[in-house]
C-alpha positions in Angstrom: 45.5 38.5 16.2 43.0 41.2 15.3 43.0 44.6 13.6 40.3 47.2 13.1 38.3 46.5 9.9 36.1 49.6 9.3 33.0 47.5 9.5 30.8 48.7 12.3 29.5 45.3 13.6 32.9 43.6 13.5 34.7 46.6 15.0 32.3 46.9 17.9 32.8 43.2 18.5 36.6 43.7 18.5 36.2 46.7 20.9 34.1 44.5 23.2 36.9 41.9 23.2 39.5 44.6 24.1 37.2 45.9 26.9 36.7 42.4 28.3 40.4 41.7 28.4 41.5 45.3 29.4 43.4 45.9 26.2 43.7 49.3 24.3 44.5 47.9 20.9 43.3 44.7 19.1 46.8 43.9 18.0 47.5 43.2 21.7 44.9 40.4 21.7 46.4 36.9 22.0 44.8 33.5 21.3 44.7 33.0 25.1 42.7 36.3 25.4 40.2 34.9 22.9 40.0 31.7 24.8 39.1 33.6 28.0 36.5 35.7 26.1 35.0 32.5 24.6 34.7 31.0 28.0 33.0 34.1 29.4 30.6 34.3 26.5 29.7 30.6 26.8 28.7 31.2 30.5 26.6 34.1 29.6 24.9 33.1 26.3 23.8 29.6 27.3 22.4 30.6 30.7 19.1 31.9 29.3 19.4 35.4 30.9 20.3 37.0 27.7 17.7 35.4 25.4 15.4 38.4 25.0 18.5 40.4 23.9 20.2 37.8 21.8 17.1 37.1 19.7 17.4 40.6 18.1 21.2 40.2 17.5 21.8 36.5 16.6 18.5 35.3 15.3 17.9 31.5 15.5 21.4 30.9 16.8 22.0 28.0 19.2 22.3 30.5 22.0 18.5 31.0 22.1 17.3 27.5 21.2 15.2 25.8 24.0 16.0 22.4 25.4 17.6 20.6 28.3 19.4 17.3 28.9 22.7 15.7 27.9 21.9 15.8 24.2 21.2 19.5 24.2 24.3 20.1 26.3 26.4 18.3 23.7 24.9 20.3 20.9 25.7 23.6 22.7 29.2 22.4 23.4 29.8 21.7 19.7 28.3 25.1 18.8 30.5 26.9 21.3 33.6 25.1 20.0 32.8 25.9 16.4 31.6 29.5 16.8 32.8 31.0 20.1 36.2 29.3 19.7 36.4 29.8 16.0 39.9 31.1 16.4 40.9 27.6 17.4 38.6 25.7 15.0 39.7 23.9 11.9 38.9 25.5 8.5 35.5 24.4 7.2 35.2 22.6 3.9 33.1 25.4 2.4 35.7 28.1 3.3 39.0 26.4 2.3 39.5 28.5 -0.8 37.9 31.7 0.3 39.1 34.9 2.0 37.6 36.7 5.0 35.5 39.6 3.8 36.6 41.7 6.8 40.3 41.0 7.1 41.5 39.5 3.8 42.9 36.5 5.8 42.1 32.9 4.7 38.5 32.2 5.7 37.7 29.5 8.2 33.9 29.7 8.4 30.8 30.6 6.4 28.3 32.4 8.6 24.6 33.6 8.4 22.3 35.6 10.5 22.7 33.3 13.5 26.3 34.6 13.8 26.0 38.1 12.4 23.0 40.5 12.5 21.0 41.4 9.4 22.3 38.6 7.2 19.9 36.2 5.4 19.3 32.7 6.7 21.4 29.6 6.5 22.0 28.2 2.9 20.1 31.2 1.4 21.9 32.0 -1.9 20.7 35.6 -2.4 22.9 38.6 -1.6 26.2 36.9 -1.0 29.3 36.9 -3.3 29.4 34.1 -5.9 25.9 32.9 -4.8 27.4 31.4 -1.7 24.9 30.6 1.1 26.7 32.7 3.7 29.5 35.1 4.4 33.1 34.0 4.7 35.1 35.0 7.7 38.4 34.2 9.5 38.2 32.5 12.9 39.5 35.2 15.2 37.1 37.8 13.7 34.1 35.4 14.1 35.0 35.0 17.8 35.2 38.8 18.1 31.9 39.2 16.3 30.2 36.9 18.9 31.2 39.5 21.6 29.2 42.1 19.8 26.1 42.1 22.1 28.3 43.0 25.1 29.7 46.0 23.2 26.1 47.3 22.7 22.9 47.6 24.7 19.4 46.3 24.5 17.4 49.4 24.0 13.6 49.4 23.6 13.7 45.8 22.3 16.4 46.5 19.8 20.2 46.4 19.6 22.1 49.6 20.0 25.8 50.2 19.1 28.1 53.2 18.3 30.9 53.1 15.8 33.4 55.9 15.0 36.2 56.4 12.5 38.3 57.0 15.6 39.0 53.5 17.0 39.7 55.0 20.4 36.2 56.5 20.6 34.6 53.2 19.4 36.5 51.4 22.2 35.6 54.0 24.9 31.9 53.8 24.2 31.9 50.0 23.9 33.7 49.8 27.2 30.8 51.6 28.9 28.4 49.1 27.5 30.6 46.1 28.5 30.6 47.4 32.1 26.8 47.7 32.0 26.2 44.2 30.6 28.6 42.6 33.0 26.8 44.3 35.9 23.4 43.1 34.6 24.6 39.6 33.9 26.0 39.3 37.4 22.6 40.2 38.8 20.8 37.9 36.4 23.0 34.8 37.0 22.9 35.3 40.8 19.1 35.7 40.8 19.1 39.3 42.0 17.9 40.9 38.8 14.9 43.3 39.5 11.7 42.4 37.7 9.4 45.2 38.8 9.7 48.6 37.1 10.6 51.3 39.6 13.5 53.0 41.3 16.2 50.5 42.0 19.9 51.3 42.7 20.9 48.0 41.0 19.6 49.4 37.7 21.1 52.9 37.4 21.0 53.0 33.5 18.0 50.9 32.5 14.4 49.8 33.3 13.4 46.5 34.8 11.4 44.2 32.6 9.2 41.2 33.4 8.6 38.0 31.4 5.0 37.1 32.2 5.1 33.8 30.3 8.2 32.5 32.1 7.4 34.4 35.3 10.9 35.8 35.7 12.7 39.1 35.0 13.8 39.7 31.4 17.1 41.3 30.5 16.6 45.0 31.3 16.0 47.6 28.6 17.7 51.0 28.2 15.4 53.7 27.1 15.9 56.6 24.6 18.7 55.1 22.5 20.2 58.4 21.2 20.0 60.0 24.7 22.0 57.1 26.1 24.7 57.4 23.4 24.8 61.2 23.8 25.3 61.0 27.5 28.0 58.4 27.2 29.7 60.5 24.5 29.8 63.4 26.9 31.2 61.2 29.6 34.0 60.0 27.4 34.8 63.6 26.3 34.9 64.8 29.9 36.4 62.0 31.9 38.4 60.0 29.4 40.2 62.8 27.5 43.3 60.7 27.0 41.5 58.3 24.7 40.4 60.9 22.2 42.7 63.1 20.1 40.9 66.4 19.6 43.2 67.4 16.8 41.9 64.6 14.6 38.4 64.9 13.1 36.2 62.0 14.0 32.5 61.3 13.3 30.2 58.8 15.0 27.5 56.5 13.6 24.8 55.2 15.8 23.1 51.9 14.8 19.8 50.8 16.3 18.7 47.6 14.8 16.9 44.3 15.2 17.7 41.0 13.4 14.5 39.4 14.5 12.6 37.5 11.8 9.3 39.0 13.0 10.5 42.6 12.6 14.0 43.2 11.2 14.9 46.9 11.2 17.8 49.2 10.9 18.2 52.9 11.8 21.4 54.7 11.3 22.1 58.2 12.8 25.3 60.1 12.0 27.0 62.5 14.4 29.3 64.7 12.2 32.8 65.6 13.3 32.0 69.3 14.0 29.3 68.2 16.5 31.9 65.8 18.1 34.3 68.6 18.3 31.7 70.9 19.9 31.1 68.2 22.6 34.8 67.7 23.2 35.3 71.5 23.8 32.1 72.4 25.6 33.0 70.2 28.7 36.2 72.2 29.2 36.5 74.5 32.2 35.3 77.8 30.8 31.9 76.5 29.5 31.5 73.4 31.6 29.3 74.8 34.3 26.8 76.4 31.9 26.7 73.3 29.8 26.1 71.0 32.8 23.3 73.2 34.0 21.7 73.0 30.6 21.9 69.2 30.3 20.8 68.7 33.9 17.6 70.7 33.3 16.9 68.2 30.5 16.5 65.4 33.0 13.9 67.4 34.9 10.4 67.1 33.4 7.0 68.3 34.4 4.4 65.9 35.6 1.9 65.7 32.7 -1.2 65.2 35.0 -0.2 68.2 37.1 0.3 70.4 34.1 -3.0 69.4 32.6 -4.8 70.3 35.8 -3.5 73.9 35.6 -5.3 75.2 32.5 -3.3 77.7 30.5 -0.5 78.0 33.1 2.8 76.3 33.8 3.1 73.9 36.7 4.5 76.0 39.5 7.3 73.5 40.2 8.8 70.9 37.9 9.0 67.4 39.3 12.1 65.2 39.0 11.1 61.7 38.0 12.7 58.9 40.0 13.6 57.1 36.8 15.3 60.0 35.0 18.9 59.8 33.6 20.8 58.0 30.8 19.1 54.8 29.9 16.1 55.6 31.9 14.5 58.7 30.2 14.8 61.0 27.2 16.9 64.2 27.6 15.5 66.8 25.1 18.8 68.8 25.2 20.8 65.9 23.8 18.1 64.8 21.4 17.6 68.3 20.0 21.3 68.9 19.7 21.8 65.7 17.6 18.6 66.5 15.6 20.4 69.6 14.2 22.4 67.3 12.0 19.9 64.5 11.6 19.9 64.6 7.8 23.7 64.7 7.5 23.8 68.5 7.3 23.1 71.5 9.6 19.3 72.1 9.7 19.0 75.8 10.3 15.5 75.8 11.7 16.5 73.1 14.2 19.6 75.1 15.1 17.6 78.2 15.6 15.1 76.4 17.9 18.1 75.0 19.9 19.5 78.5 20.5 16.2 79.9 21.5 15.1 77.1 23.8 18.4 76.2 25.5 21.0 78.9 25.1 18.4 81.6 25.7 17.1 79.6 28.7 13.6 79.1 27.5 12.9 75.6 28.7 9.3 75.2 29.6 8.6 74.9 33.3 11.8 76.8 34.2 12.2 80.5 35.0 14.9 82.0 32.8 17.9 82.9 34.9 20.4 85.5 33.6 23.4 83.4 34.6 22.2 80.7 32.1 22.7 83.1 29.2 26.3 82.4 28.5 28.0 84.1 25.5 31.1 81.9 25.6 28.9 78.8 25.2 26.9 80.4 22.5 30.1 81.5 20.7 31.3 77.9 20.7 28.0 76.6 19.4 28.0 79.2 16.6 31.5 78.4 15.5 31.5 74.6 15.8 27.9 73.6 15.1 26.7 76.3 12.8 30.1 76.9 11.3 29.7 80.6 11.6 32.9 82.6 11.0 34.6 84.0 14.1 34.5 87.5 12.5 30.7 87.4 12.2 30.3 86.1 15.7 32.4 89.0 16.9 30.4 91.6 14.9 27.1 90.3 16.5 28.8 90.5 20.0 30.0 94.1 19.4 26.5 95.1 18.1 24.9 93.6 21.2 27.5 95.3 23.5 26.6 98.7 21.9 22.9 98.0 22.6 23.6 97.0 26.2 25.5 100.2 26.8 22.6 102.2 25.3 20.0 100.4 27.5 22.0 100.8 30.7 23.0 104.4 30.1 19.4 105.4 29.4 17.8 102.9 31.8 15.6 102.0 28.9 13.9 98.8 30.1 11.0 99.1 27.7 13.4 99.0 24.7 15.0 95.8 26.0 11.5 94.2 26.3 10.5 95.3 22.8 13.5 93.9 21.0 13.5 90.7 23.1 9.9 89.9 22.3 9.8 91.2 18.7 7.9 88.7 16.6 8.5 90.2 13.1 11.6 91.5 11.4 10.1 94.9 10.7 9.1 95.3 14.3 12.8 94.8 15.3 14.0 97.1 12.6 11.5 99.8 13.8 12.8 99.6 17.3 16.4 99.9 16.2 15.5 102.9 14.0 13.9 104.6 17.0 16.9 104.0 19.1 19.2 105.2 16.4 17.2 108.5 16.2 17.5 108.9 19.9 21.2 108.3 19.9 21.7 110.9 17.1 20.9 113.6 19.7 24.2 112.6 21.5 27.8 112.5 20.4 27.8 109.0 18.8 25.3 107.0 16.7 24.2 103.7 18.2 25.4 101.9 15.0 26.3 102.5 11.4 24.6 101.2 8.3 27.6 98.9 7.6 27.4 97.5 11.1 23.7 96.8 10.7 24.3 95.1 7.3 27.2 93.0 8.7 25.0 91.7 11.5 21.7 91.1 9.8 22.5 90.9 6.0 26.2 89.6 5.9 27.1 87.1 3.1 28.1 84.5 5.6 25.1 85.0 7.9 22.5 82.4 8.7 20.1 84.1 6.3 17.6 86.9 6.1 14.7 84.4 6.9 16.5 83.6 10.1 16.6 87.1 11.5 15.1 85.8 14.7 18.2 83.8 15.3 20.3 86.9 15.2 17.9 88.6 17.5 18.2 85.7 20.0 22.0 85.8 19.8 21.9 89.6 20.6 19.5 88.9 23.5 21.8 86.3 24.9 24.7 88.8 25.0 22.4 91.6 26.3 21.1 89.6 29.2 24.5 88.2 30.1 26.2 91.7 30.0 23.4 93.6 31.7 23.2 91.0 34.4 26.9 91.0 34.9 26.9 94.8 35.2 24.1 94.6 37.9 21.5 96.4 35.9 19.3 93.4 35.1 18.3 91.4 38.2 16.7 88.0 38.5 13.6 89.6 40.0 13.2 91.9 36.9 13.6 88.9 34.6 10.9 86.9 36.4 8.6 89.9 36.3 9.2 90.3 32.6 8.6 86.6 31.9 5.4 86.6 33.9 4.1 89.7 32.1 4.9 88.1 28.7 3.2 84.8 29.7 0.1 86.7 30.7 0.0 88.5 27.3 0.4 85.3 25.4 -2.4 83.6 27.5 -4.7 86.5 26.8 -3.8 86.5 23.1 -4.7 82.8 22.8 -7.9 83.1 24.7 -6.9 80.6 27.4 
């Protein structure tokens, strides 16, 4: 009865219907499936447990109107038959000559913001085709649209969904949210929903919330919307590989909105196909361990009070918050990764910071370990996220390998320190020139002019202004290779970091 439409809100509603009925394709949905979905939604939506959520999705709908008694029950029954069971309803007078704007089928209903987020109110003529006071839609698609809240999450008082040009990815992400919402509604309708914020195994992906006026728990809120989507996206890429064809480019759009009359809002964030491809590849065996360590460190944060009490020094030990994790806290690794493409294109300063902070293992509050400098992970990031050519990546690697051999052969620890902490391009060039002069006393030069230009000045490079990114890439390979060869030990790394921290503290006068 249904097909994908390309419209984010409707498609996520269709995906929710598929998830609720265990179907992989909307064409498999039957009228009986929609009957079962309508019955389930009626139990949920008129119970009152979802009111705080539904008010930001279906504003002023009958779902959130107060009232009790037989008259109210009759009103709700008529609304459920007309809207939730729209696939069985007769065509309304106002829609008899119109087409559904989503499917092209004959329309059966005319809807407003009570049935679809971000539309104008009932009988408002503005912003609709032919000055009609509403949007025309076919019954099966209206029923699917009502399942929209279950295919998304309540996040920080707003409505969060994810839509991809890959229907399989849209469905996989919606399925995660359907599972969450069913779990929460089961708790709410059985009176077991936690109301006091704190660690609770019943809320593994959200925070408890309390309604002081009604003196009862509110529908729980997921925190850090983009972190939650990022975590679920990784979960799909790693554990549901069969649903996503890696040979087909797919992007993702994240919608975070509110249809509330008091504060309507809409934020859209695009995750381009190259970033999706990076995430699909980074969880594979060869880079999986390094990537999981990186993301896991993002869930560990320092206690702010403890850090403030230690003036000018890092807290000696990071504290794992009890409420960390997807839907509970923000993970800077995922947020900063998505931020690289926040404006719809690769932001080079953001990419450079990501390399330095995460791939070079410089998370605050954590000692850099050599095993976390992983060239294969870096190589994948450069090719997929920064779209750097494989030839250029290889030239940087070969240049770093040459430096590693020079350092290890001469046991030149001071040279490694000086290029690692070089803060100006001419400082780095000066160190390389000195090393070149020393190597000239032997049989082979450390590098040639062409090699230097291909690494630092190549036409397809990140740019002269981003020389520090090339330096960091070289350092990643140096640390990995020297550690693998046994020359660079963890103790030496800790000593070097402590020495550098002391220099910076003295330099800032702290």
